[in-house]
C-alpha positions as CSV (number, residue, x, y, z in Angstrom):
1,X,-12.0,3.1,19.9
2,X,-12.3,0.6,17.3
3,X,-15.1,-0.2,15.1
4,X,-18.6,-1.3,16.8
5,X,-19.5,-4.8,16.0
6,X,-23.2,-5.8,15.5
7,X,-24.1,-9.3,14.8
8,X,-27.0,-11.7,15.0
9,X,-27.1,-15.2,16.3
10,X,-29.7,-17.9,16.4
11,X,-32.0,-17.6,19.6
12,X,-31.1,-13.9,20.3
13,X,-29.4,-10.8,19.5
14,X,-25.8,-10.0,20.3
15,X,-24.7,-6.3,20.2
16,X,-20.9,-5.5,20.9
17,X,-19.1,-2.3,21.9
18,X,-15.5,-2.0,20.9
19,X,-13.6,-2.8,24.2
20,X,-15.8,-5.1,26.1
21,X,-16.7,-8.8,25.8
22,X,-19.9,-9.6,24.0
23,X,-22.8,-11.0,26.0
24,X,-25.6,-12.8,24.4
25,X,-29.4,-11.8,24.4
26,X,-30.4,-12.8,28.0
27,X,-33.3,-15.5,27.8
28,X,-35.4,-13.3,30.3
29,X,-36.0,-11.0,27.4
30,X,-38.1,-13.6,25.2
31,X,-41.4,-13.2,27.2
32,X,-40.9,-9.5,27.4
33,X,-40.2,-9.4,23.7
34,X,-43.2,-11.6,23.0
35,X,-45.5,-9.4,24.8
36,X,-44.3,-6.2,23.3
37,X,-44.6,-7.9,19.7
38,X,-48.1,-8.9,20.4
39,X,-49.0,-5.4,21.3
40,X,-47.3,-4.3,18.1
41,X,-49.2,-6.9,16.0
42,X,-52.5,-5.9,17.9
43,X,-52.0,-2.3,17.0
44,X,-50.9,-3.1,13.4
45,X,-54.1,-5.2,13.0
46,X,-56.4,-2.5,14.2
47,X,-54.7,0.0,11.8
48,X,-55.1,-2.5,9.0
49,X,-58.7,-2.7,9.5
50,X,-59.1,1.0,9.0
51,X,-60.2,1.4,12.7
52,X,-58.4,4.6,13.2
53,X,-56.7,6.9,10.8
54,X,-53.4,8.2,10.8
55,X,-52.7,11.3,12.9
56,X,-49.9,13.3,14.6
57,X,-50.2,14.4,18.0
58,X,-48.3,17.7,19.0
59,X,-47.9,17.8,23.0
60,X,-48.4,21.4,24.4
61,X,-45.6,22.8,26.7
62,X,-46.3,22.6,30.4
63,X,-47.7,25.8,31.8
64,X,-48.1,25.1,35.6
65,X,-45.8,23.1,38.0
66,X,-46.5,21.1,41.0
67,X,-43.2,22.4,42.7
68,X,-44.6,25.9,43.5
69,X,-48.1,24.5,44.9
70,X,-50.1,27.5,43.5
71,X,-51.8,27.5,40.1
72,X,-49.4,29.9,38.3
73,X,-47.9,29.7,34.9
74,X,-44.0,29.7,34.3
75,X,-44.5,33.3,33.2
76,X,-46.0,34.2,36.5
77,X,-43.3,32.4,38.5
78,X,-40.6,34.8,39.9
79,X,-38.0,32.2,39.6
80,X,-36.1,30.1,36.8
81,X,-37.9,26.8,36.2
82,X,-37.4,24.0,33.6
83,X,-39.8,21.3,32.9
84,X,-38.6,18.0,31.1
85,X,-41.7,16.3,30.1
86,X,-42.5,12.7,28.9
87,X,-42.4,13.6,25.2
88,X,-38.9,15.1,25.5
89,X,-37.7,12.2,27.6
90,X,-39.0,9.8,24.8
91,X,-37.5,11.9,21.9
92,X,-34.1,11.8,23.7
93,X,-34.3,8.3,25.0
94,X,-33.8,9.8,28.8
95,X,-34.1,6.7,30.9
96,X,-32.6,7.8,34.1
97,X,-32.5,11.0,36.2
98,X,-28.9,11.3,35.2
99,X,-29.9,11.4,31.5
100,X,-32.5,14.0,32.4
101,X,-30.4,16.5,34.1
102,X,-27.6,16.1,31.7
103,X,-29.9,17.7,29.3
104,X,-31.2,20.4,31.7
105,X,-29.9,24.0,31.2
106,X,-27.3,24.9,33.8
107,X,-26.9,21.4,35.5
108,X,-23.5,19.8,35.9
109,X,-23.5,16.1,36.5
110,X,-20.6,14.4,38.3
111,X,-20.6,10.6,38.4
112,X,-19.5,8.4,41.3
113,X,-19.6,11.2,44.2
114,X,-20.2,9.6,47.6
115,X,-21.0,6.4,45.9
116,X,-23.8,8.1,43.7
117,X,-24.2,10.7,41.1
118,X,-23.7,14.4,42.0
119,X,-25.8,17.2,40.5
120,X,-24.7,20.9,40.7
121,X,-26.4,24.2,39.8
122,X,-25.1,27.6,40.0
123,X,-22.0,26.2,41.6
124,X,-23.8,24.4,44.5
125,X,-24.5,20.8,45.1
126,X,-28.4,19.8,44.4
127,X,-29.4,18.2,47.6
128,X,-33.2,19.2,47.6
129,X,-35.4,16.4,46.1
130,X,-39.2,16.0,45.8
131,X,-41.8,13.6,44.7
132,X,-44.9,15.4,43.8
133,X,-44.0,18.3,45.9
134,X,-43.2,16.2,49.0
135,X,-39.4,16.2,50.3
136,X,-37.9,12.9,49.8
137,X,-34.5,11.1,50.6
138,X,-32.4,11.1,47.3
139,X,-28.8,12.0,46.5
140,X,-27.5,10.8,49.7
141,X,-24.4,8.4,50.0
142,X,-25.0,5.3,47.9
143,X,-28.2,6.6,46.7
144,X,-29.5,4.2,43.7
145,X,-29.9,5.3,40.0
146,X,-33.5,6.5,39.4
147,X,-35.4,5.0,36.5
148,X,-37.6,7.4,34.9
149,X,-40.4,5.0,33.6
150,X,-42.8,5.9,36.5
151,X,-42.6,9.7,36.2
152,X,-44.5,12.0,34.0
153,X,-42.0,14.8,34.0
154,X,-39.3,16.5,35.9
155,X,-39.4,20.0,37.3
156,X,-36.2,21.9,38.2
157,X,-36.6,25.1,40.4
158,X,-33.2,26.8,40.1
159,X,-31.9,28.9,43.2
160,X,-32.8,28.8,46.9
161,X,-36.1,27.0,48.0
162,X,-36.3,27.2,51.5
163,X,-39.8,28.4,51.5
164,X,-41.5,25.1,50.6
165,X,-38.6,22.5,51.0
166,X,-36.7,23.5,54.1
167,X,-32.9,22.9,54.6
168,X,-30.7,22.6,51.6
169,X,-28.3,24.5,49.2
170,X,-29.0,27.5,47.1
171,X,-28.6,25.5,43.9
172,X,-31.9,23.9,42.9
173,X,-34.9,21.6,43.6
174,X,-35.6,18.7,41.6
175,X,-39.3,17.5,41.7
176,X,-40.2,14.1,40.2
177,X,-44.0,14.1,39.2
178,X,-45.3,10.5,39.1
179,X,-47.6,9.2,36.4
180,X,-51.3,9.0,37.7
181,X,-54.1,6.8,36.4
182,X,-55.9,7.8,33.3
183,X,-59.7,8.3,33.2
184,X,-59.8,6.5,29.9
185,X,-58.1,3.3,29.1
186,X,-54.6,3.8,27.7
187,X,-51.5,1.5,27.3
188,X,-48.0,1.7,25.6
189,X,-44.9,-0.6,25.5
190,X,-41.5,-0.1,24.2
191,X,-38.5,-2.4,23.3
192,X,-35.0,-0.9,23.0
193,X,-31.6,-2.4,21.9
194,X,-28.4,-0.6,21.9
195,X,-24.7,-0.9,21.7
196,X,-22.6,-2.5,24.7
197,X,-25.0,-5.1,25.3
198,X,-28.1,-2.7,26.3
199,X,-31.5,-3.9,26.2
200,X,-34.7,-2.4,27.6
201,X,-38.4,-3.0,27.8
202,X,-41.3,-0.9,29.3
203,X,-44.8,-1.4,29.6
204,X,-47.5,1.1,31.0
205,X,-51.3,0.4,31.3
206,X,-54.0,2.0,33.0
207,X,-57.6,3.3,33.1
208,X,-60.8,2.6,34.9
209,X,-61.3,-0.3,37.1
210,X,-65.1,-0.1,37.6
211,X,-68.0,0.8,35.4
212,X,-68.6,4.3,37.0
213,X,-64.8,5.1,36.5
214,X,-64.5,6.1,40.3
215,X,-61.8,3.6,40.8
216,X,-58.7,3.9,38.5
217,X,-55.5,2.2,38.3
218,X,-52.1,2.2,36.5
219,X,-49.2,-0.1,36.3
220,X,-45.7,0.8,34.8
221,X,-42.9,-1.9,34.6
222,X,-39.5,-1.5,33.2
223,X,-36.5,-3.9,32.9
224,X,-33.1,-3.1,31.6
225,X,-29.9,-5.1,31.1
226,X,-27.1,-2.9,30.0
227,X,-23.2,-3.1,29.7
228,X,-21.0,0.1,29.7
229,X,-18.3,1.4,27.4
230,X,-15.6,0.2,29.9
231,X,-14.9,-3.4,30.4
232,X,-16.5,-5.9,32.5
233,X,-19.1,-3.8,34.2
234,X,-22.6,-4.3,33.8
235,X,-26.1,-3.6,35.5
236,X,-29.5,-5.3,35.4
237,X,-32.3,-3.2,37.0
238,X,-36.1,-3.8,37.4
239,X,-38.7,-1.4,38.3
240,X,-42.4,-2.0,39.1
241,X,-44.9,0.9,39.9
242,X,-48.3,1.0,40.6
243,X,-50.9,3.6,41.5
244,X,-54.4,3.9,42.2
245,X,-57.2,6.7,42.6
246,X,-60.3,6.3,44.1
247,X,-63.1,9.1,43.9
248,X,-64.6,9.4,47.5
249,X,-66.8,12.3,46.4
250,X,-67.4,14.5,43.4
251,X,-64.3,16.7,44.5
252,X,-62.4,14.4,46.7
253,X,-59.9,11.8,45.4
254,X,-57.7,9.4,47.4
255,X,-54.5,8.3,45.7
256,X,-52.1,5.5,46.8
257,X,-49.0,4.0,45.2
258,X,-46.2,1.6,45.5
259,X,-42.7,1.4,43.7
260,X,-40.0,-1.3,43.9
261,X,-36.8,-1.1,42.2
262,X,-34.1,-3.9,42.1
263,X,-30.7,-3.3,40.8
264,X,-27.9,-5.8,40.5
265,X,-24.4,-4.4,39.1
266,X,-20.8,-5.0,38.5
267,X,-19.6,-1.5,39.3
268,X,-16.5,0.4,38.3
269,X,-15.3,2.3,41.5
270,X,-11.6,3.1,40.2
271,X,-12.3,5.3,37.1
272,X,-8.7,6.2,35.8
273,X,-5.7,7.7,37.6
274,X,-3.4,10.4,36.2
275,X,0.2,10.7,36.3
276,X,1.6,12.2,39.6
277,X,2.4,15.3,37.8
278,X,-0.9,15.9,36.6
279,X,-0.7,14.6,33.0
280,X,-3.3,12.7,31.4
281,X,-2.1,9.0,30.9
282,X,-4.3,8.7,28.0
283,X,-5.8,5.3,28.9
284,X,-8.3,3.8,26.5
285,X,-12.0,4.5,27.5
286,X,-12.7,1.0,27.9
287,X,-10.1,0.7,30.9
288,X,-11.4,-1.2,33.9
289,X,-9.2,-0.9,36.9
290,X,-11.4,-2.8,39.4
291,X,-11.7,-6.7,40.0
292,X,-14.3,-8.7,38.1
293,X,-15.9,-9.6,41.5
294,X,-17.0,-6.0,42.2
295,X,-20.9,-5.8,43.2
296,X,-23.0,-2.8,43.9
297,X,-26.7,-3.9,44.5
298,X,-29.8,-1.7,45.6
299,X,-33.1,-2.7,46.7
300,X,-35.8,0.3,47.0
301,X,-39.4,0.4,48.1
302,X,-41.2,3.5,48.1
303,X,-44.7,3.9,49.1
304,X,-47.1,6.9,48.9
305,X,-50.7,8.3,49.6
306,X,-52.6,11.3,49.0
307,X,-56.0,12.9,49.7
308,X,-57.1,15.9,47.6
309,X,-60.3,18.2,47.8
310,X,-61.4,20.9,45.8
311,X,-64.4,23.4,46.7
312,X,-66.4,24.9,44.2
313,X,-65.0,28.4,45.3
314,X,-61.7,27.5,44.0
315,X,-59.9,26.5,47.1
316,X,-58.2,23.0,47.4
317,X,-56.7,21.1,50.3
318,X,-54.0,18.4,49.6
319,X,-52.2,15.9,52.2
320,X,-49.5,13.5,50.9
321,X,-47.5,11.0,52.7
322,X,-44.3,9.3,51.3
323,X,-42.2,6.3,52.9
324,X,-39.0,4.9,51.6
325,X,-37.2,1.8,52.5
326,X,-33.7,1.4,50.7
327,X,-30.9,-1.0,51.2
328,X,-27.5,-1.2,49.3
329,X,-24.6,-3.5,49.3
330,X,-21.2,-3.0,47.8
331,X,-18.1,-5.1,47.7
332,X,-15.1,-3.8,45.6
333,X,-11.5,-3.4,45.0
334,X,-10.3,-0.8,42.6
335,X,-6.8,0.8,41.7
336,X,-6.0,3.7,43.8
337,X,-2.7,5.7,43.5
338,X,-1.1,8.1,41.1
339,X,1.2,6.5,38.4
340,X,4.9,7.5,38.5
341,X,5.8,8.6,35.1
342,X,9.2,7.0,35.2
343,X,8.4,3.5,36.7
344,X,4.8,3.7,35.4
345,X,3.7,2.1,38.7
346,X,2.0,3.4,41.6
347,X,-1.5,2.5,42.1
348,X,-2.5,-0.5,44.5
349,X,-6.0,-2.1,44.9
350,X,-8.1,-0.5,47.5
351,X,-11.6,-1.5,48.7
352,X,-13.7,-3.0,51.0
353,X,-17.4,-4.1,51.7
354,X,-20.2,-1.8,52.9
355,X,-24.0,-2.0,53.5
356,X,-26.4,0.9,53.7
357,X,-29.7,1.1,55.4
358,X,-32.0,4.1,54.4
359,X,-35.4,4.8,56.1
360,X,-37.5,7.9,55.2
361,X,-40.9,9.3,56.2
362,X,-42.3,12.5,54.9
363,X,-45.7,14.2,55.0
364,X,-46.9,17.5,53.2
365,X,-50.2,19.1,53.8
366,X,-51.6,22.6,52.4
367,X,-54.6,24.6,51.6
368,X,-54.6,27.3,48.8
369,X,-57.0,29.2,47.1
370,X,-58.5,32.6,46.2
371,X,-59.6,35.6,48.6
372,X,-60.8,39.0,48.1
373,X,-59.3,42.2,49.6
374,X,-59.8,45.8,48.9
375,X,-61.7,44.9,45.8
376,X,-59.2,42.7,44.2
377,X,-58.7,39.0,44.0
378,X,-55.6,37.4,45.6
379,X,-54.4,33.9,46.3
380,X,-53.2,32.4,49.6
381,X,-51.1,29.0,50.3
382,X,-50.6,27.8,53.7
383,X,-49.0,24.5,54.8
384,X,-46.7,22.1,56.8
385,X,-44.5,19.4,56.0
386,X,-42.4,17.1,58.0
387,X,-39.6,14.6,57.1
388,X,-37.7,12.2,59.1
389,X,-34.6,10.1,57.8
390,X,-32.4,7.4,59.1
391,X,-29.3,6.3,57.3
392,X,-26.7,3.8,58.5
393,X,-23.5,2.6,57.0
394,X,-21.9,-0.8,58.0
395,X,-18.5,-1.6,56.9
396,X,-16.4,-4.8,56.9
397,X,-12.6,-5.6,56.0
398,X,-11.4,-8.1,53.6
399,X,-9.7,-11.4,54.8
400,X,-6.9,-11.4,54.2
401,X,-6.5,-7.5,53.3
402,X,-5.4,-6.8,49.7
403,X,-2.2,-5.3,48.8
404,X,-1.9,-5.9,45.2
405,X,0.0,-3.4,42.9
406,X,-1.8,-2.6,39.7
407,X,-0.3,-2.0,36.2
408,X,-2.8,0.3,34.6
409,X,-1.4,-0.6,31.1
410,X,-1.9,-4.4,31.4
411,X,-4.5,-4.9,34.2
412,X,-6.3,-8.3,34.3
413,X,-9.5,-7.9,36.3
414,X,-9.8,-11.7,36.8
415,X,-6.4,-12.1,38.4
416,X,-7.3,-11.3,41.7
417,X,-9.3,-13.9,43.8
418,X,-12.3,-12.6,45.7
419,X,-11.5,-12.5,49.5
420,X,-13.7,-13.3,52.3
421,X,-15.6,-10.5,54.1
422,X,-15.3,-10.1,57.8
423,X,-18.2,-9.0,60.2
424,X,-19.9,-5.9,59.4
425,X,-20.0,-3.2,62.0
426,X,-21.3,0.5,62.4
427,X,-21.2,3.3,64.8
428,X,-24.8,3.6,64.5
429,X,-27.5,5.3,62.3
430,X,-27.7,9.1,61.7
431,X,-31.3,10.4,62.2
432,X,-32.4,13.7,60.8
433,X,-35.9,15.3,61.5
434,X,-37.0,18.4,59.8
435,X,-40.3,20.1,60.2
436,X,-41.8,23.5,59.1
437,X,-44.8,25.7,58.5
438,X,-45.0,27.8,55.5
439,X,-47.2,30.4,53.9
440,X,-47.4,32.3,50.8
441,X,-49.7,35.0,49.4
442,X,-49.9,36.4,45.8
443,X,-51.4,39.9,46.0
444,X,-52.8,41.5,43.0
445,X,-51.6,45.2,43.4
446,X,-53.0,46.2,40.0
447,X,-54.0,44.4,37.0
448,X,-50.4,43.9,35.6
449,X,-48.5,43.9,38.9
450,X,-48.4,41.0,41.3
451,X,-46.5,40.7,44.8
452,X,-45.6,37.4,46.1
453,X,-44.5,37.3,49.9
454,X,-43.9,34.2,52.1
455,X,-42.0,32.8,54.7
456,X,-41.1,29.4,56.5
457,X,-40.3,28.6,60.0
458,X,-38.2,25.4,60.3
459,X,-37.2,23.0,62.9
460,X,-34.1,20.9,62.1
461,X,-32.5,18.0,64.4
462,X,-29.9,15.5,63.7
463,X,-28.8,12.7,65.9
464,X,-25.4,11.1,64.8
465,X,-23.4,8.7,67.0
466,X,-22.1,10.7,70.0
467,X,-23.1,14.0,68.5
468,X,-26.6,15.8,68.5
469,X,-27.2,19.0,66.3
470,X,-30.2,21.1,66.9
471,X,-30.0,24.7,65.7
472,X,-32.7,27.0,66.8
473,X,-35.8,27.8,64.8
474,X,-34.8,29.1,61.5
475,X,-37.0,31.5,59.4
476,X,-36.6,31.8,55.8
477,X,-38.3,34.7,53.7
478,X,-39.4,34.8,50.1
479,X,-40.5,37.8,48.1
480,X,-41.1,38.3,44.4
481,X,-42.7,41.0,42.0
482,X,-44.1,40.1,38.7
483,X,-45.3,42.8,36.2
484,X,-47.1,42.0,33.1
485,X,-45.5,43.9,30.3
486,X,-47.9,42.6,27.7
487,X,-50.3,39.6,27.4
488,X,-47.2,37.5,26.2
489,X,-44.4,39.1,28.4
490,X,-43.6,39.7,32.1
491,X,-40.7,41.1,34.0
492,X,-39.9,39.8,37.5
493,X,-37.6,40.2,40.4
494,X,-37.3,37.8,43.4
495,X,-35.5,37.0,46.7
496,X,-35.3,33.7,48.3
497,X,-33.3,32.2,51.1
498,X,-32.4,28.7,52.2
499,X,-30.4,27.3,55.3
500,X,-28.0,24.5,55.7
501,X,-27.4,23.2,59.2
502,X,-23.6,22.6,60.0
503,X,-22.0,20.0,62.6
504,X,-18.6,21.6,63.3
505,X,-17.9,22.7,66.7
506,X,-16.7,26.0,68.0
507,X,-14.0,26.4,70.9
508,X,-16.9,27.4,73.3
509,X,-18.5,23.9,72.7
510,X,-21.4,24.8,70.7
511,X,-22.5,24.0,66.9
512,X,-21.9,26.7,64.4
513,X,-25.0,28.5,63.0
514,X,-26.3,27.2,59.9
515,X,-25.1,28.3,56.4
516,X,-27.5,30.9,55.0
517,X,-27.8,31.1,51.1
518,X,-29.5,34.1,49.6
519,X,-30.6,34.0,46.0
520,X,-31.2,37.3,44.0
521,X,-32.9,36.9,40.6
522,X,-34.5,39.1,37.9
523,X,-35.5,38.6,34.4
524,X,-38.2,38.4,31.8
525,X,-40.5,35.7,30.8
526,X,-42.8,35.1,27.7
527,X,-45.4,32.9,26.3
528,X,-45.1,33.1,22.5
529,X,-46.7,31.3,19.7
530,X,-50.1,31.2,21.2
531,X,-48.8,29.9,24.5
532,X,-46.9,27.1,22.9
533,X,-43.3,28.5,23.6
534,X,-42.1,29.5,26.9
535,X,-39.0,31.7,26.8
536,X,-37.0,33.3,29.6
537,X,-33.9,35.4,30.4
538,X,-32.7,35.7,34.0
539,X,-29.7,37.2,36.0
540,X,-29.0,35.8,39.3
541,X,-26.6,36.4,42.4
542,X,-26.3,33.9,45.3
543,X,-24.4,34.8,48.4
544,X,-23.8,31.9,50.9
545,X,-22.5,32.9,54.1
546,X,-21.6,31.5,57.5
547,X,-19.5,28.8,56.2
548,X,-17.2,27.0,58.3
549,X,-13.7,28.0,58.8
550,X,-11.0,26.7,61.0
551,X,-10.8,28.9,64.2
552,X,-7.3,30.9,63.7
553,X,-7.2,31.5,67.3
554,X,-7.5,27.9,68.5
555,X,-5.5,25.7,66.1
556,X,-6.2,22.0,65.6
557,X,-5.0,19.8,68.4
558,X,-4.4,16.4,66.7
559,X,-7.9,15.3,65.4
560,X,-9.7,18.0,67.3
561,X,-10.3,21.1,65.4
562,X,-12.4,24.1,66.2
563,X,-14.4,26.5,63.6
564,X,-15.8,29.7,63.3
565,X,-18.5,30.7,60.8
566,X,-16.7,33.3,58.7
567,X,-16.7,31.8,55.2
568,X,-18.5,33.5,52.4
569,X,-18.9,32.8,48.7
570,X,-20.7,34.1,45.6
571,X,-22.1,32.9,42.5
572,X,-23.5,34.9,39.8
573,X,-24.4,34.8,36.2
574,X,-27.2,34.7,33.7
575,X,-29.6,32.0,31.9
576,X,-31.5,32.2,28.7
577,X,-34.0,29.3,27.9
578,X,-36.7,28.5,25.2
579,X,-38.9,25.5,25.6
580,X,-42.1,24.4,23.3
581,X,-43.5,24.4,19.8
582,X,-42.0,26.9,17.3
583,X,-44.3,25.3,14.7
584,X,-46.7,22.8,14.1
585,X,-43.9,20.4,13.1
586,X,-40.8,21.8,15.2
587,X,-40.4,21.6,18.9
588,X,-37.3,23.0,20.7
589,X,-35.6,23.0,24.1
590,X,-32.8,25.4,24.3
591,X,-30.6,27.0,27.3
592,X,-27.6,28.8,27.8
593,X,-25.9,29.5,31.3
594,X,-23.1,31.6,32.4
595,X,-21.9,31.3,35.8
596,X,-18.9,32.6,37.8
597,X,-18.1,31.7,41.3
598,X,-15.7,33.2,43.9
599,X,-14.5,32.8,47.5
600,X,-15.4,36.4,49.1
601,X,-14.2,35.4,52.5
602,X,-12.1,32.3,53.0
603,X,-9.0,31.8,55.2
604,X,-7.0,30.0,52.2
605,X,-8.8,30.6,49.0
606,X,-10.0,34.2,49.2
607,X,-10.5,35.7,45.6
608,X,-10.2,32.3,44.0
609,X,-12.9,30.5,42.0
610,X,-15.3,28.7,44.3
611,X,-16.4,26.0,42.0
612,X,-13.8,25.3,39.5
613,X,-15.4,22.1,38.3
614,X,-18.4,23.8,37.0
615,X,-17.8,25.3,33.5
616,X,-18.6,29.0,33.0
617,X,-20.5,28.3,29.9
618,X,-23.1,25.6,29.5
619,X,-25.3,25.1,26.2
620,X,-28.2,22.7,26.1
621,X,-30.0,22.5,22.7
622,X,-32.6,19.9,21.4
623,X,-34.9,20.2,18.5
624,X,-37.1,17.8,16.8
625,X,-38.7,18.3,13.3
626,X,-41.5,16.3,11.7
627,X,-40.9,16.2,7.9
628,X,-43.8,17.4,5.9
629,X,-44.0,14.5,3.5
630,X,-45.2,10.9,3.4
631,X,-48.0,11.7,5.9
632,X,-45.5,13.3,8.1
633,X,-44.2,9.9,9.2
634,X,-40.5,10.9,9.5
635,X,-39.1,13.0,12.1
636,X,-35.4,14.2,12.7
637,X,-33.8,15.3,16.1
638,X,-30.8,17.2,16.7
639,X,-29.1,18.0,20.1
640,X,-26.0,19.6,21.3
641,X,-24.4,19.7,24.7
642,X,-21.6,22.1,25.0
643,X,-19.7,23.6,27.6
644,X,-16.3,25.4,28.4
645,X,-13.3,24.2,30.2
646,X,-13.3,23.2,34.1
647,X,-10.5,22.1,36.4
648,X,-10.1,20.3,39.8
649,X,-7.0,21.0,42.3
650,X,-5.5,17.7,43.3
651,X,-2.7,18.5,45.9
652,X,0.1,20.6,44.1
653,X,-1.5,19.9,40.6
654,X,-4.5,21.0,38.7
655,X,-6.4,18.6,36.3
656,X,-8.0,20.4,33.4
657,X,-10.7,19.4,30.8
658,X,-10.8,21.7,27.9
659,X,-14.3,22.9,26.5
660,X,-16.1,20.4,24.5
661,X,-19.2,20.0,22.7
662,X,-21.4,16.9,21.8
663,X,-23.9,16.1,18.8
664,X,-26.9,14.0,19.7
665,X,-29.2,12.8,16.7
666,X,-32.4,11.1,16.1
667,X,-34.4,9.7,13.2
668,X,-38.0,8.6,13.9
669,X,-40.4,6.8,11.7
670,X,-44.3,6.6,12.5
671,X,-45.3,3.0,11.2
672,X,-49.0,3.9,12.0
673,X,-51.0,5.5,14.7
674,X,-49.9,3.1,17.4
675,X,-46.3,2.2,16.2
676,X,-43.3,4.4,15.9
677,X,-39.6,3.4,15.5
678,X,-36.6,5.6,16.7
679,X,-32.8,5.5,16.3
680,X,-30.9,7.8,18.9
681,X,-27.2,8.3,18.4
682,X,-25.5,10.3,21.2
683,X,-21.9,11.8,21.0
684,X,-22.3,11.1,17.2
685,X,-18.8,12.4,16.3
686,X,-17.3,10.1,19.2
687,X,-15.9,13.0,21.2
688,X,-13.3,12.0,23.8
689,X,-13.7,13.8,27.3
690,X,-13.7,13.6,31.0
691,X,-17.1,14.1,32.3
692,X,-15.8,14.1,35.9
693,X,-12.3,14.7,37.4
694,X,-11.4,14.0,41.2
695,X,-7.6,13.8,41.6
696,X,-4.3,11.9,40.4
697,X,-4.9,8.9,42.4
698,X,-8.5,7.7,40.8
699,X,-12.1,8.5,40.1
700,X,-11.4,10.4,36.9
701,X,-14.5,9.6,34.7
702,X,-14.4,9.5,30.8
703,X,-17.6,10.7,29.2
704,X,-19.6,8.0,27.2
705,X,-18.4,7.4,23.7
706,X,-20.8,7.3,20.6
707,X,-23.6,5.2,21.6
708,X,-26.7,3.9,19.6
709,X,-30.1,2.8,20.5
710,X,-33.1,1.5,18.5
711,X,-36.5,1.8,20.2
712,X,-39.8,0.4,19.1
713,X,-42.8,1.9,20.6
714,X,-46.5,0.8,20.6
715,X,-49.5,3.0,22.0
716,X,-53.1,2.2,22.4
């Protein structure tokens, strides 16, 4: 990579990467920049008048989560939980869900899987997502990138979560907690500029809407234009989020919200290929092997409403509804094919046009509170949820069909005219319905000992074109023990289960039983530094059984294959994590994960590694320190992302990425109480590596080179 170029031009700012075309600062930014500047000036004027003295606010770590639905601290939760809060997202400039999960302990992020980003934990794909504790459709094929402007924090519960969520993998559940209206007026705005022509603006304002304060509202708007480190591709996204709350009584609150997200992009479907013998070609990271007319667009609308009531005896009831309407369109042509090491040719353009139509309705209702039994105080949670999704994929062919060879060493993305698109067709939508009743009790067996027991009964049904899958009622138990060693430390052990329906058919004509995932975990947790620092150490073992295997007694007949539920895999390891304030001036977020996987029973791979793409060792570290001089205006941040080697099998060869470490830096300056400036530098030493490997033909993804972003933020 060559030297980065920064230049200024009349009427705008131009920021260039090394390998892509420079683009001028878009005129759409002028009114946004003016609004942000006005807020900055207003804040500065208030400070100049001496209205408010300089202060430094230190955020306390989150102690309770919405994902468990019970008022229990992290120390009292018998499973591994990570919280990435608003302060952390701002410090590290984490603007998408991809950014957040790349910094989360134990999570592996794989770009461009099923036309979206795949997340993995403990060797299994993360397919359980929630918004404010309600299961939502996310992470499916062609799922859009998630902007984080509307979210207060992200909660990640690792391991099986069948009790509250239902079907899924024994990997993790990701709960996105939305911002809520403030009871006092508050506003903030930010403006960011980075290399590869990245510009971003956010505005967030909210507070009481009437004199009594019984009606409150909040509006969050974000807009981003960005290029990427590879040529041609770019993305423009806008998100608008509004939420309101109305006090129906002293203890009853009605909430309602709406979010709309619009993304227009030129995508990069191809990535880079390898030589046919598995060797890395060593193409520049700026390589773009698609056509310049590629498109990938998303339009998403999500609406939600909730009703919550609290009684004076500590009981509460909550009802939440969530509705999604999402559409995506992609038209692309990208190089596909391994490169012959002798002829240096092989890839050809492959592509098509697709439309995706997604619909989802979810509802969750529960009551919880304390009760007395045998002279001791306990807690009970009883609830139900329902989710219905509809996904449809329509496809169309190019007219005429493309059959263009691609020279990866000298490809011109503008050399192929955009073809016409034929009519779109679909086999029909896939509709999935899931419902369940769940209950959990937290018994106080003795002052230091708590027993948590629970279970869920789930119904699941999927209607796909020509196939209906409806396994019988599934029961998923949950159990845990928490023992308070001292007021600061606790020890725990837990068992959790989850199921995943299968659609493969048996010789007898039935559908395979669901895959069953069992999660065993034990560890210790602590609240140190007067509760400002949460620490944990956990060991875990996951067994997933009933995995589909081809029936050895009934071989495939053409495209018709038959299966038995005989496969079993295991994932085991340990995790260590510390998050919070070590001192008044030093905040830390550190996590280390060791994870190994194995096929225990498998017709082809028994004894081999199950998830070779997931590194055995993952280290995530972030620290931010406020310097104790100049009125503590300066702050420094240091982060490390390190992991061990991983590999992917592609036919007869194996692709490998060695272990690597990335260093991220931050320098912050507090201009006054309202205004701060921060410079974030990611991958500061410009380490070259593959974030994801797929095969010799295509879809191998370089990790992002050194990137720089300057952000100005004003708060009122």
